[in-house]
N, C-alpha and C positions, 0 to 999 in steps of 0.2 A: 208354180205351187211348191211350198215347203211340205215336206213329208216327215212326220215324226214316227219313230218306231222304237219299241222296247225290245231289245234283244236279250236272249237268255245268255248271261256271260258266264256262269257257274252253275253246276248241277247242285240243287239244295241238298243239305243234310240235315234231315229233321224237318221243322216248319220252314217254308219258303220266306225269304225276307227280300225287302228291297234291294239289298247288296247283291243279290244273285243276279239282278237285270242292270242293262246299261241303256240310257236314253240317248238315242242319236237322231240327228236331224240333217236332211238333204234335200236338194231340189228333186222334184218327182221325175223319174226316169221320162225322157222325152221319146223313146222308142216307140215305133208304131206298133199298134196291137196286132197280134197274129189273128188269123181267122179263127173264130171260135172263143175269142177272149173278151172279157170286160174290164173296164177300169171302173172301180166301185169306190164310193166315199163311205168310210165306216161311221155309222152313227152310235151303235150300241154293241157292247160286248157282254157276253154272259160268263160269269165266273163259275166254272163247273169243277167239282172236286177231281174228276177224272184227269184234268189237266196236270195235276200233280204227278200222276203216273206217266205223263209224257215226258216230264223233266228227268226222269230217273235215269234215262239212256239205256233201259233194258230192252234190247232188240230181240223180242220173241214173236214178233209178227202179229201179236194179238191186239196191239194199239199202237198208234203212231209215236214215233220217237222224236223229241224236239231237239234239232241239232243247236249245238253251241254257236253263238255269234249270229243266229238268225232270229227274226221277229217272232215272238211268243205266239204260238198257235192257239186260236180261241174260236169258239162259236160268235158269229157276228151278224150283224143286221146293218144294212144301208141302202144306198141307191146307186143306180148305174149312171156314170158320168159320160163314159164312151163306150160304144159296142161295136164289135166285129163279129156279132153271133146273130144269126137271123131270127133267133126267138126273143130277143132282149132289145129294148131301146133306152136311150138316155131318159132318166126319171124313173124308171121301174124300181120297185122297192123288193128287196130280197133279203132272205136269211141264207146264210152260207157258213162254210168252213173257212174262217179268215185267219188273221194274225192281228197282234197289237200295232196296227199302223193306222194313220189317218186315210190313207189311200192304198189300194193294192189292185194287182191284176189277177183275176181268177178265171178259171176256165171250167164253166158248168160241166159236170160229168158225174155219173155214177151216184146221182140223187144228193149231190153235196150242195146243191142250190135249190132253194124253194121261193116261189112268188109270195109276196104278202098281199092278200086280198084288199080290195079298195075300202072295205068298211071294217079294216083292222089296223090299228096303230102299230108302229115298230115295237113298243113297249108290250102291247097285248101279245104281238108274235113271238117275242123272246121271254115273256113272262107267263101270264096265266094260261096261255094257250100255246106255249112253246114246248122246247125240248124236254124240260122236266116233267111237267104235267102229262104230256103225251107218254112218256116212258112210264109213269105211274099207271096210267090208263091201260097201256097193253100189258104190264105185269099183272094188273088184276084181272082185266077181261079175257086175256089170252093165255097167261101162264098158269094162273091159279084163280079161277073164277070160283066164287064162294057158293056154298048151298046155305039156304036159309037156316040160321041157328049156328053156323060155324063160329068157332072163335078165331079171329084174325089178329096176330100180333105183328106190329110194325115198329121196327128200329128206325132211329133218326126220324121220328115221326113229326117233330116240328120243323123239319127242313123242307124245302120246296117239293122234292119228289115224295117224300114220305107222308107229309100232310095231305097231299092230293091222293095218294094210295089209300090212306086210313078212311078218308071220307068217302071215297068210292066204295070201299068195303062196307061202310055204314050204310050207303044208299042201296046196296044189293043185298041186305038183310043179314049181314054178319055182326056178331058182337064183336067190337073192336078195342083192343089195348094198344096204346101207344106208348113207346119207350124214347124218353128224352132226358136231357141234362139240365137240371134246375127246376125250382118250383114255379117260376114265371112261365116257362115253356109248357109245364105240364098243366098249368091252370088254363092257358090258351087253348090247348087240346081238348080240355074238358067243357069249357064254357062256349069257345067260339066254334070249334070243329066238331062238338057234341060227340066226343067218343065216350064209350062207356067206362073206360078206366085209363089211367095214365101212371106210368112207373118212372120215378126220377132216379136214374142210374147213379147219379152223383151222390145222392143222400139216402138211398135206399138198397136194401139186398134184392137185386132182380130175381134171384132163385127163390127167395122166400115169397116175394110178392106173386110170382107166377103160381106158387103152389097155392096160395090163397085165392087167388083170383080165377084161376082155371084148373080146378082139381081133376077134371076128366081130361085135361091136356089141351094143346094147341092144335087146331087143324091146319091154319096156314100161317107162315111165318114169312113176311115180306122184309127181306134184310138188306139195309143200306150201310150196314156198320161192320158186320163180321166180329172177329175177336171173341172176347168172353161173353158177350151177349148173344152171339151166335151159338156158342156152346151152351149157354143156359137154356136157349130155346130148343136145341135139339134134345137135350136131355128132358124136356117137357113136352114133346111132340105127342099128340094122340096117334093111334094106330093109323096108318095110311095118310099121314100128314104130308103137307106139301110145303117145301121151302123155295121161295123166290128170291134168287140172288140177284139184286140190282146193284149193289155197290158195297165196297169193303173199306170204308173211309178210316177206320181204325188203324188201317196198316199203311196208308198212303205215304206218311211221313217217315216210316221205319226203314225205307230202302230195303225191304226184304219181302219176300214173296208171301202173299196172303195166304194163310194156312186155313185148311177146313176143320171140320169136327175132329177130335181127338179120339173119339170111339165110333169107328165106322159100324161096329156090330150093332149099335143102337138104331142105325139107319137100316140095317138088314132086318133085325127082328121087329122093327116097328113098320116095316113096308113103307118107309118115307122116301118120297121123291124129292130131289134136290135139282133145281133147274136155273141155269142163268140165262140171260137174254139182253138184247140191246133194242133200243127204239128203231134201229135201222133194219131189224129183221121184219118189222111191219109197215114199211113205207107205204105199200098200197093201200093201207087202211088210215092213213093219217088224216084225210077229210072227215072220216067217221069220228075219229078221236076229237078233232077240234069241234066238230058240230055238238057232240055230246056234252064236251066240257064246257062249251059256251052256253048250252042249254041249262045245264046244272048250275053254273055260275050266275045266270041271269035270274034264276030262280032263287038264289041264295042257298043252295043246298051244298054247293062247294065253295069254300072261301080261300083266296090266294093271296099271300102277301109278297109285296115287292119292295125290294130295298135298292133304290137307285142312288148311285154315287156319281157326282159330277166331276169330270176332270180327268183328261187322259194322263197328266202327270202323275197322278196318284194310283194307277192301275196296280202296280205291284203291292202296295200296302192294302188296298181294297181287297186284292185276292187273298191274301193272308187271313183277312177276317173269316173267311169260310172255315178255317181250322182253329180259330180262337174263340168262336161263339159270339162274335160281335156282329154278325148279320142277322136280319130277321126276315126270313123268306128267300125268294129268288134274288140273287146278288148281280145287278147289273152295273156296268160302267157306261155313263154317257159321254161321248167323245166331244170335246170342245174345240172343233176345227178351226184353225186360222187360216183361211184362204189367201 
């Protein structure tokens, strides 16, 4: 079997581009699997913004570092081809921490592999019921659950995680304001996601709109972006407000450390709580998250957009669309394997 792989050739400066990667092809390794290992056939890759952090090479132990000359790490879904693990058999469908390869050998450990239920497609497992919606679910229900009438502000609200978080806040009784770039995204948030208001940061003054929309302040800010929008939110938080730090995409392509609020005394005098989190903090509650998300989606109370691109050869260009606004929802790459 031939195995294609996209290697990280150079560390990006600014936006990642296809030139930062190298496509190689070789015969699949014929070495015997070690005990506890699986050979998997990749079918889908999730394009996650945090992958850009891995490319930076900043070894601070807080997130993986992508080695140069190695296949690009990525959340993946596929099926077992060969197994030397007692708990897995050929044909089992899984999601896992993989890489941009047709085939690869993985060793299930530490919660990095999950089974896909028989009644769930791989697309569902990676999209509407996958990593991004689960992250949104835990950020809302565990980190900063709303009280009825709370004002919840969500940045990156038209993205995969942000849209899910905003809709869950709406379902739990909050008044929800989404921040997104462009009139089309804001219209989608209002009409399809049924948010109470939307702020177009590209064409509106975020600070002025916050003053108008929430004169008594923001009770919860679910932050996917950071930067100037984070600062504007901090300056408009209500007393005892809560800030959920889910992502900082505004800084991912700057090759610089994501900075926090400039005036921390605003946090002190406002008794504001700021808390970061990861989906992996709540692995024991994944079944709960999937169950509730599936129920809400079946009733049409939460909508989820999936943007599937077909073709392994296009992976680097597809990934770049996360940062130039050309994707609509969860961005997946479908692998066209040639056995």
